[in-house]
C-alpha positions as CSV (number, residue, x, y, z in Angstrom):
1,M,-10.3,20.8,-11.8
2,K,-9.5,20.7,-7.8
3,L,-11.9,22.0,-5.5
4,V,-9.7,24.0,-2.6
5,V,-12.2,26.1,-0.7
6,G,-15.8,25.5,-0.6
7,G,-18.9,26.9,1.2
8,A,-21.3,29.7,2.1
9,Y,-20.4,31.6,5.0
10,M,-22.3,32.4,8.3
11,N,-20.0,35.1,9.4
12,K,-16.5,36.3,8.8
13,L,-14.9,33.8,11.1
14,Q,-16.6,30.7,9.6
15,I,-16.4,29.2,6.2
16,K,-18.7,26.3,6.1
17,S,-17.8,23.5,3.7
18,L,-20.3,22.2,1.2
19,T,-19.9,18.8,-0.2
20,I,-22.4,18.0,-2.9
21,T,-21.9,15.3,-5.4
22,F,-21.8,16.1,-9.2
23,L,-24.8,14.2,-10.0
24,F,-26.9,16.1,-7.6
25,I,-25.7,19.4,-8.9
26,L,-26.6,18.3,-12.3
27,I,-30.2,17.4,-11.3
28,V,-30.7,20.4,-9.2
29,G,-29.3,22.6,-11.8
30,A,-31.5,21.2,-14.6
31,F,-34.7,22.0,-12.1
32,L,-33.5,25.6,-11.3
33,S,-32.7,26.5,-14.9
34,S,-36.3,25.8,-15.9
35,C,-37.7,28.1,-13.3
36,V,-35.3,31.2,-13.7
37,I,-36.9,34.3,-14.5
38,S,-34.5,37.1,-15.4
39,Q,-34.8,40.2,-12.9
40,P,-32.7,42.8,-11.5
41,V,-30.5,41.6,-8.9
42,E,-31.3,42.9,-5.2
43,K,-28.8,45.0,-3.9
44,Q,-26.8,43.9,-0.8
45,P,-25.4,46.0,2.0
46,V,-21.8,46.5,2.2
47,Y,-19.8,47.8,5.1
48,F,-16.0,48.1,5.7
49,E,-13.7,48.1,8.7
50,N,-10.0,48.8,9.0
51,V,-8.6,45.6,10.7
52,A,-5.0,46.0,9.7
53,Q,-3.8,46.1,13.5
54,E,-6.2,43.4,14.5
55,V,-5.0,40.9,11.9
56,G,-1.1,41.8,12.3
57,L,-0.2,44.1,9.6
58,D,1.7,46.5,11.5
59,F,3.5,48.8,8.8
60,Q,4.1,52.3,8.4
61,H,5.4,54.0,5.4
62,G,8.6,55.7,6.3
63,S,8.4,59.0,4.6
64,F,8.5,62.3,6.5
65,R,8.9,60.6,10.2
66,W,10.6,63.5,11.4
67,E,10.2,66.7,9.1
68,M,8.5,67.6,6.0
69,S,10.8,68.2,2.8
70,G,10.2,68.7,-0.9
71,D,11.3,65.4,-1.8
72,P,9.1,64.0,-4.7
73,V,10.1,60.5,-4.4
74,A,8.9,60.4,-0.8
75,M,5.8,62.3,-1.5
76,M,4.6,60.0,-4.5
77,G,4.4,57.1,-2.2
78,S,4.4,53.5,-2.6
79,G,2.4,50.4,-3.8
80,L,1.8,46.8,-2.6
81,C,1.1,43.4,-4.2
82,W,-1.0,40.3,-3.2
83,L,0.4,36.9,-3.7
84,D,0.4,33.3,-2.6
85,Y,4.4,33.1,-2.2
86,D,4.2,29.6,-0.4
87,N,1.2,28.1,-2.2
88,D,-0.9,27.5,0.7
89,G,-4.1,28.8,-0.6
90,W,-4.1,32.3,1.5
91,L,-3.2,35.6,-0.1
92,D,0.2,37.1,1.4
93,L,0.9,40.8,1.0
94,Y,4.1,42.4,-0.1
95,V,4.2,46.2,0.9
96,V,6.9,48.6,-0.7
97,N,8.4,51.3,1.8
98,S,10.3,54.5,1.2
99,Y,11.8,57.4,3.1
100,A,12.9,61.1,2.5
101,V,16.6,61.7,1.7
102,L,17.0,64.4,4.3
103,E,15.9,62.0,7.0
104,S,18.5,59.4,6.1
105,G,20.7,60.2,9.0
106,E,17.9,60.1,11.4
107,W,17.0,56.6,10.0
108,D,20.5,55.6,10.4
109,R,20.7,56.6,14.0
110,N,17.3,55.1,14.9
111,G,18.2,51.6,13.9
112,G,18.6,51.8,10.1
113,K,16.2,52.8,7.0
114,P,12.7,51.6,6.6
115,E,12.2,48.4,4.9
116,S,9.8,46.9,2.3
117,T,8.4,43.7,3.7
118,L,6.3,40.6,3.0
119,F,3.5,39.6,5.4
120,R,2.7,36.0,5.4
121,N,-1.1,35.0,5.7
122,E,-1.9,32.2,8.0
123,N,-5.8,31.7,8.0
124,G,-6.5,35.4,7.9
125,R,-3.9,36.6,10.2
126,F,-0.4,38.0,9.3
127,S,3.1,37.9,10.4
128,D,6.1,39.9,9.1
129,V,8.5,37.5,7.4
130,G,10.4,39.9,5.4
131,K,13.6,39.2,7.2
132,D,13.1,35.2,7.0
133,T,12.2,35.2,3.6
134,G,15.1,37.8,2.3
135,T,12.5,40.3,1.0
136,N,13.4,43.2,3.5
137,F,15.0,45.7,1.4
138,P,15.8,49.2,2.8
139,I,14.7,51.0,-0.5
140,R,13.2,54.3,-1.7
141,G,10.6,52.0,-3.4
142,N,7.9,52.9,-5.8
143,G,5.9,49.9,-7.2
144,C,5.6,46.2,-7.1
145,V,3.9,43.3,-8.9
146,A,3.6,39.5,-8.4
147,A,3.9,37.1,-10.8
148,D,5.7,33.8,-11.8
149,L,8.1,35.0,-14.3
150,N,9.7,31.5,-14.9
151,L,6.9,29.3,-14.7
152,D,8.3,27.2,-11.9
153,G,4.9,27.3,-10.2
154,Y,6.1,29.8,-7.5
155,T,5.2,33.6,-7.6
156,D,8.1,35.9,-7.9
157,I,8.0,39.8,-7.0
158,F,9.3,42.6,-9.4
159,I,9.9,46.2,-7.5
160,T,10.6,49.6,-8.8
161,T,12.4,52.1,-6.9
162,S,14.2,55.7,-7.3
163,R,17.5,53.9,-8.6
164,V,17.2,50.3,-9.8
165,N,14.7,47.7,-10.3
166,L,14.9,44.6,-7.9
167,L,13.6,41.1,-9.2
168,L,12.9,38.5,-6.2
169,W,12.9,35.1,-7.3
170,N,10.9,32.7,-5.5
171,N,13.0,29.9,-4.3
172,G,10.1,27.7,-3.6
173,D,11.3,26.9,-0.2
174,G,10.1,30.0,1.6
175,T,12.9,32.4,0.6
176,F,13.7,34.7,-2.4
177,S,16.9,35.7,-4.1
178,E,17.5,39.0,-5.9
179,G,18.5,38.6,-9.4
180,A,17.4,41.6,-11.5
181,E,20.9,42.0,-12.8
182,L,21.4,38.6,-13.9
183,A,18.1,38.8,-15.6
184,G,18.5,42.0,-17.4
185,V,16.0,44.0,-15.7
186,N,18.1,46.2,-13.3
187,A,17.6,49.3,-15.2
188,Y,18.7,52.7,-13.5
189,G,16.4,55.5,-12.7
190,W,13.1,56.4,-11.2
191,Q,10.7,53.6,-12.6
192,T,7.1,53.3,-11.4
193,A,4.3,51.0,-12.7
194,V,4.8,47.3,-13.7
195,S,2.7,45.1,-15.8
196,I,3.1,41.7,-16.8
197,G,1.6,39.4,-19.3
198,D,2.7,37.1,-22.5
199,L,2.8,39.9,-25.1
200,N,4.3,37.8,-28.1
201,G,2.4,34.6,-27.7
202,D,5.5,32.3,-26.7
203,S,3.9,31.5,-23.3
204,W,6.4,33.4,-21.4
205,P,5.6,36.4,-19.3
206,D,7.1,39.8,-20.4
207,I,7.3,42.9,-18.4
208,F,6.4,46.6,-18.8
209,V,8.0,49.2,-16.8
210,A,6.9,52.8,-16.7
211,G,9.6,55.4,-16.6
212,Y,8.7,58.6,-14.5
213,V,11.4,61.5,-14.1
214,D,15.0,61.7,-14.5
215,I,15.5,63.4,-11.1
216,N,19.2,64.3,-12.1
217,N,18.3,66.1,-15.1
218,Q,16.7,69.4,-15.1
219,I,14.9,71.3,-17.6
220,E,16.5,74.7,-18.0
221,G,14.1,77.6,-18.1
222,A,11.3,75.1,-17.0
223,T,8.0,77.4,-16.4
224,M,5.8,74.5,-15.2
225,G,5.7,72.6,-11.9
226,F,7.0,69.3,-11.1
227,P,7.5,66.9,-12.8
228,N,7.9,69.3,-15.7
229,T,10.9,70.7,-14.2
230,N,12.9,67.4,-15.3
231,Y,13.2,65.4,-18.2
232,G,11.2,62.1,-18.4
233,M,12.3,58.6,-18.2
234,R,11.8,56.1,-21.1
235,D,9.5,53.3,-20.5
236,L,10.7,49.8,-20.7
237,L,9.6,46.7,-22.3
238,Y,11.4,43.4,-21.3
239,I,10.5,40.5,-23.4
240,S,11.4,37.0,-21.9
241,N,14.0,35.0,-23.5
242,G,12.6,32.0,-21.7
243,P,15.1,29.8,-19.8
244,D,18.8,29.0,-20.6
245,A,20.5,25.6,-20.6
246,Q,20.8,26.1,-16.8
247,G,16.9,26.7,-16.4
248,S,17.6,30.5,-15.7
249,V,15.1,33.0,-17.2
250,S,16.2,36.4,-18.5
251,F,14.9,39.4,-20.4
252,R,15.6,41.5,-23.4
253,E,14.8,45.2,-23.3
254,V,12.9,46.2,-26.5
255,G,10.9,49.2,-25.8
256,E,12.1,51.3,-28.8
257,I,12.3,48.7,-31.2
258,V,8.6,47.7,-30.8
259,G,7.5,51.3,-30.7
260,L,7.0,52.5,-27.3
261,E,7.9,56.2,-26.6
262,T,9.6,56.8,-30.0
263,A,9.7,60.7,-29.7
264,D,9.6,62.3,-26.0
265,F,10.1,60.7,-22.9
266,E,6.8,61.1,-20.9
267,Y,6.1,60.7,-17.1
268,G,4.3,57.3,-16.4
269,L,2.9,56.6,-13.4
270,G,0.0,53.9,-14.2
271,S,-0.1,50.9,-16.6
272,V,-2.1,48.1,-17.4
273,F,-2.2,45.1,-20.1
274,S,-5.8,44.2,-21.6
275,D,-7.0,43.1,-24.7
276,F,-9.1,46.3,-25.4
277,D,-9.8,45.2,-29.0
278,G,-10.7,41.6,-28.4
279,D,-8.3,39.9,-30.9
280,G,-6.6,37.7,-28.6
281,D,-3.6,39.6,-27.6
282,L,-2.7,42.2,-24.7
283,D,-2.5,45.9,-25.6
284,I,-1.0,48.2,-23.2
285,Y,-2.5,51.4,-21.9
286,V,-0.2,54.1,-19.9
287,A,-1.2,56.8,-17.7
288,N,1.2,59.6,-17.9
289,D,1.5,62.6,-15.5
290,T,0.6,65.8,-17.3
291,N,1.4,64.4,-20.7
292,P,-0.8,62.3,-23.2
293,N,-1.8,59.2,-22.0
294,R,-0.8,56.4,-24.2
295,L,-2.7,53.3,-25.8
296,Y,-0.4,50.6,-27.7
297,E,-2.1,48.2,-30.0
298,N,-0.4,45.0,-30.1
299,R,0.4,43.8,-33.8
300,Q,1.6,40.3,-34.2
301,I,4.4,40.1,-36.8
302,L,5.1,36.7,-38.3
303,S,8.3,37.5,-40.0
304,D,10.2,39.9,-37.7
305,P,14.2,40.2,-38.2
306,S,14.5,41.3,-34.6
307,N,13.0,38.0,-33.2
308,I,10.4,39.5,-31.1
309,G,7.2,38.9,-33.0
310,I,5.4,41.8,-31.8
311,R,5.1,45.7,-32.7
312,F,2.9,48.3,-31.0
313,D,1.1,51.0,-32.7
314,E,0.2,54.1,-30.6
315,I,-3.4,54.8,-30.9
316,G,-4.3,57.2,-28.0
317,A,-5.6,59.8,-30.1
318,Q,-7.4,57.7,-32.6
319,S,-9.1,56.0,-29.6
320,E,-9.9,59.1,-27.9
321,T,-7.9,58.0,-24.8
322,N,-4.8,60.4,-24.9
323,D,-6.0,63.1,-22.3
324,T,-3.3,65.2,-20.7
325,K,-4.3,65.2,-17.1
326,S,-2.3,64.2,-14.2
327,G,-2.8,60.4,-14.9
328,M,-1.9,58.4,-11.8
329,G,-3.7,55.1,-11.2
330,V,-5.5,52.8,-14.0
331,A,-8.2,50.3,-13.7
332,S,-9.4,48.0,-16.6
333,G,-12.6,46.1,-16.3
334,D,-15.9,45.5,-18.0
335,M,-18.0,48.3,-16.1
336,D,-21.2,48.0,-18.0
337,G,-21.6,44.1,-18.7
338,D,-21.2,44.4,-22.8
339,G,-17.9,42.0,-22.5
340,R,-15.3,44.9,-23.2
341,S,-12.9,46.1,-21.1
342,D,-13.4,49.7,-20.0
343,L,-10.8,52.3,-18.4
344,F,-10.7,54.4,-15.4
345,V,-7.9,56.7,-14.7
346,T,-7.2,58.9,-11.6
347,N,-6.3,62.3,-11.7
348,M,-5.7,65.3,-9.4
349,G,-7.3,68.7,-7.9
350,H,-9.8,70.3,-10.3
351,Q,-9.3,67.7,-13.0
352,L,-12.0,64.9,-13.6
353,H,-11.2,61.4,-13.5
354,S,-11.1,59.8,-16.9
355,V,-13.6,57.3,-17.5
356,Y,-13.7,55.4,-20.8
357,Q,-16.3,53.1,-22.3
358,N,-14.9,50.7,-24.7
359,R,-17.0,51.0,-28.1
360,S,-14.3,49.0,-29.9
361,E,-15.8,46.8,-33.0
362,N,-13.9,47.1,-36.2
363,S,-11.5,49.4,-34.7
364,V,-10.4,50.4,-31.1
365,G,-12.4,53.5,-29.7
366,F,-13.8,54.8,-26.6
367,N,-16.5,56.9,-25.3
368,D,-15.9,59.6,-22.7
369,W,-18.1,58.3,-19.9
370,A,-17.4,60.5,-17.0
371,P,-20.3,63.0,-18.0
372,T,-22.9,60.4,-18.1
373,M,-21.8,57.9,-15.5
374,G,-24.2,59.3,-12.8
375,I,-21.6,60.9,-10.6
376,P,-21.4,64.7,-11.4
377,E,-17.8,66.0,-11.6
378,I,-16.2,62.8,-10.4
379,G,-12.9,63.4,-9.1
380,A,-13.1,67.2,-9.2
381,G,-11.5,68.4,-5.7
382,W,-10.1,65.0,-5.1
383,T,-6.4,63.5,-5.9
384,G,-6.8,60.1,-6.8
385,W,-4.1,57.3,-6.7
386,G,-4.8,53.5,-6.2
387,T,-8.3,52.4,-8.0
388,S,-10.1,49.3,-8.8
389,W,-12.9,47.6,-10.4
390,A,-14.4,45.0,-8.0
391,D,-17.7,43.7,-7.1
392,F,-17.8,44.6,-3.6
393,D,-21.6,43.7,-3.0
394,L,-21.7,40.4,-5.1
395,D,-24.3,41.4,-7.5
396,S,-22.3,40.6,-10.6
397,D,-21.2,43.9,-11.7
398,L,-17.8,46.0,-11.0
399,D,-18.1,48.7,-8.3
400,L,-15.5,51.4,-8.2
401,F,-12.8,52.1,-5.7
402,V,-10.5,55.3,-5.4
403,A,-7.9,55.9,-2.8
404,N,-7.3,59.6,-2.4
405,G,-4.5,61.9,-1.0
406,A,-3.1,65.5,-1.6
407,I,0.1,66.1,-3.6
408,P,2.4,67.9,-2.8
409,V,2.7,66.7,0.7
410,L,3.0,69.5,3.1
411,D,1.3,68.0,6.2
412,L,0.6,64.4,6.8
413,E,-2.5,65.0,8.5
414,A,-4.0,68.0,6.6
415,D,-3.2,66.6,3.2
416,K,-5.2,63.3,4.0
417,M,-8.6,62.5,2.1
418,L,-11.4,60.3,2.3
419,A,-11.3,57.3,0.1
420,Q,-14.3,56.9,-2.4
421,L,-16.3,54.0,-3.2
422,F,-19.1,54.1,-6.1
423,E,-21.9,51.4,-6.4
424,N,-22.3,50.0,-10.0
425,L,-26.0,49.9,-10.9
426,T,-25.7,47.5,-14.0
427,A,-27.1,44.7,-12.2
428,Q,-30.1,46.6,-11.3
429,E,-30.7,47.3,-15.1
430,S,-28.9,50.7,-15.3
431,A,-25.8,49.7,-17.5
432,G,-22.9,51.7,-16.6
433,Q,-24.4,54.1,-14.0
434,F,-23.0,54.7,-10.6
435,A,-24.0,56.1,-7.3
436,E,-22.0,57.6,-4.5
437,W,-21.4,54.7,-1.8
438,T,-18.7,56.2,0.5
439,Q,-20.8,57.0,3.5
440,Q,-23.0,54.0,3.4
441,A,-20.1,51.5,3.0
442,G,-18.2,52.6,6.1
443,I,-15.6,54.6,4.0
444,E,-16.3,57.7,5.8
445,A,-16.2,56.5,9.3
446,I,-12.7,55.0,8.6
447,G,-11.7,58.5,7.9
448,P,-9.2,60.2,5.6
449,V,-5.9,58.7,4.7
450,L,-2.8,59.9,2.6
451,G,-3.7,57.2,0.2
452,R,-1.3,56.1,-2.7
453,G,-1.0,52.4,-3.7
454,S,-4.1,50.2,-3.1
455,A,-5.0,46.8,-4.2
456,V,-8.3,44.6,-3.8
457,A,-8.3,40.8,-2.6
458,D,-10.2,38.4,-0.8
459,F,-7.5,37.9,2.2
460,D,-9.8,35.9,4.4
461,N,-11.2,33.7,1.8
462,D,-14.8,34.2,2.7
463,G,-16.0,35.1,-0.9
464,D,-16.1,39.0,-0.6
465,L,-13.4,41.3,-1.5
466,D,-11.2,43.6,0.8
467,I,-9.0,46.5,0.2
468,A,-5.3,47.3,1.2
469,I,-4.2,50.9,1.2
470,N,-0.5,51.9,1.4
471,Q,-0.2,55.6,2.8
472,T,2.6,58.2,2.4
473,G,3.9,58.3,5.7
474,G,1.0,56.6,7.4
475,E,-0.1,53.2,8.5
476,L,-1.1,50.4,6.3
477,L,-4.8,50.1,6.1
478,L,-6.8,46.7,5.5
479,L,-10.4,47.2,4.7
480,E,-12.3,44.2,5.5
481,N,-15.4,43.8,3.7
482,Q,-18.4,42.8,6.1
483,Q,-20.8,42.2,3.3
484,Q,-23.3,39.5,4.4
485,G,-25.4,38.7,1.3
486,G,-25.0,37.4,-2.4
487,N,-23.5,34.4,-3.9
488,W,-19.8,34.1,-5.1
489,L,-17.4,32.1,-7.0
490,M,-13.6,32.4,-7.2
491,V,-11.5,30.6,-9.9
492,D,-7.8,30.2,-9.5
493,L,-5.9,29.4,-12.7
494,G,-2.5,28.9,-11.4
495,T,0.5,31.3,-11.6
496,G,0.7,31.8,-15.4
497,A,-2.6,32.8,-16.2
498,S,-2.0,36.8,-16.9
499,G,-4.2,37.5,-19.9
500,A,-6.6,34.7,-19.6
501,T,-10.4,35.6,-19.5
502,V,-13.2,34.1,-17.6
503,T,-16.8,34.0,-18.5
504,A,-19.7,33.0,-16.3
505,V,-22.9,32.1,-18.0
506,L,-25.8,32.3,-15.5
507,P,-28.8,30.4,-15.5
508,D,-30.8,33.3,-17.1
509,G,-28.6,33.6,-19.9
510,R,-26.7,36.6,-18.7
511,E,-22.8,36.6,-19.1
512,I,-20.1,38.0,-16.6
513,H,-16.8,38.8,-18.2
514,R,-13.5,38.9,-16.2
515,E,-10.2,39.3,-17.4
516,M,-7.0,38.2,-15.4
517,L,-4.7,41.4,-15.1
518,T,-1.5,41.6,-13.5
519,G,-0.2,44.9,-12.4
520,S,-2.7,47.9,-12.3
521,S,-4.1,50.3,-9.7
522,Y,-1.3,52.6,-8.7
523,L,2.2,50.9,-8.4
524,S,0.3,47.6,-7.2
525,S,-1.0,44.3,-8.3
526,E,-4.3,42.5,-6.9
527,D,-5.9,39.2,-6.2
528,P,-4.5,36.8,-8.7
529,R,-7.6,34.6,-8.6
530,C,-10.8,35.5,-10.6
531,H,-13.5,36.6,-8.6
532,L,-17.2,36.7,-9.6
533,G,-20.3,38.0,-7.6
534,L,-23.3,35.8,-8.8
535,G,-26.1,37.8,-7.0
536,D,-29.1,35.5,-6.5
537,N,-27.6,32.8,-8.5
538,S,-26.5,29.6,-6.6
539,R,-24.9,28.3,-9.8
540,V,-23.2,29.0,-13.0
541,S,-24.5,27.2,-15.8
542,R,-21.2,27.4,-17.8
543,L,-17.7,28.6,-16.8
544,I,-15.7,29.4,-19.9
545,I,-12.0,29.9,-19.6
546,T,-10.0,31.3,-22.4
547,W,-6.4,30.8,-22.0
548,P,-3.8,33.1,-23.2
549,D,-3.1,31.1,-26.1
550,Q,-6.8,31.1,-26.9
551,S,-7.7,27.6,-26.2
552,E,-10.7,27.0,-24.0
553,T,-11.7,25.0,-20.7
554,I,-15.6,24.7,-20.3
555,L,-17.0,23.7,-16.9
556,R,-20.9,23.3,-16.8
557,N,-23.2,23.6,-13.5
558,V,-20.7,24.9,-11.1
559,R,-22.1,25.6,-7.8
560,A,-21.6,28.9,-6.0
561,N,-19.7,29.8,-3.1
562,Q,-16.5,28.1,-3.5
563,L,-13.1,28.6,-4.7
564,I,-11.9,26.1,-7.5
565,E,-8.8,25.4,-9.2
566,V,-8.7,25.1,-12.9
567,S,-5.7,23.8,-14.9
568,Q,-5.0,24.4,-18.5
569,S,-5.6,20.8,-20.2
């Protein structure tokens, strides 16, 4: 175990290093454990400010810069992903760009088409290094995800576009090389969400890519609006082949073979890998636009002639998670503290958002939690995109963030909406209950946005979680969390930990459960480190890391307010 960043903080610009010997931790910890009385965690004030320009995130999404048009790719917006590409301990940010086809000529006459780019984080301030790193692509981009796909210790970037996917291999020297074709993942068509994890237990990360709309293949006589004017694109699943003799990693597309979308091709926009049934492997949840959402349960196969080792059973109807709303963003997390991963799916307009409480025991099943979570008509009148479960107030439970913005886009200003924040009251002994928090937390003061992709991360390493939002046609936002109370712990499991789980046992016996996810929200991926709010607790009695291969690492009496690195032994 290597301690990387330690300390409680006095303010947003100062992180105070704490150096306490392990023996002292044990002595104090033993004393504290004998004095703990379980009680509700005191709520801490949370307030956000947009600091994007202040910290150097000078980025504007390229859609509709000169004129509005009915370009669906430009309207759907783009994502972003957090990663530490140079392994310096500070999270960098890759932001995906796009533009409307009818404005191509204007862009060419004004210096070239808008580029996706990488911002390097230097002690909480950012600089655009897209050109220097080889990541500045002029694309009509959609989603991105950051993961170490060849397990060389450096994080790579996978990008979906309206034409072909890109795979940016991290060279480990501060540059990237595009290698989608050689890796076998350069499928043509409008793909959207990406999720990554080891699905078949061979220790190599696999890639799910949601297909959206076949923009060149219209449905004759269609009576419904977009996307139902066109045929859908097939979801893709790339199983890693591992390295060849030269050490290069490639992938094999097996979606149809393993049971994904065996009938019609639907309109996928959101996806997440999570072990919903608690059996030790990763399942797949897909949010489909106006089509039934899908839950694919992972079935390990010992004897498989296809040499894949898995098959997926679609159990959306059985698990009661197959609604036919306008599914867009997806968040998975333990909202009620029972150790099981629940689901939140953003929808549009008059539709309620989908909130599914995991009640899986002998079989996978969920309850519709929207009517009973304490937020009447959650989502009605709003159009949600990016979404995250995150403990913004450090009280040990997962709060809920939603980025909103209208669709279709007719006016870049008039179509903006406020983002929303909902406080989880589980730590205050009201399990699974939420309260509106948008105004109190400063989100309303920031003002309306035309939100699309959003992702949560601790960009300034001060122990609380911040939010990045990519807007259609607008400036990038970075909402810095001004939270000033509560204890925390961050755990860095390295670049190959997708699918690992972290359990923190508090001195009073309560447990906090977190699952390491790669690729969720809307077209985005979030902080690759595990973040734990600890409330009033100054230490964790036991920290249990369950790795993807189900082996465990257990640390005892871990003090709060530090970032630690843990490697699998």
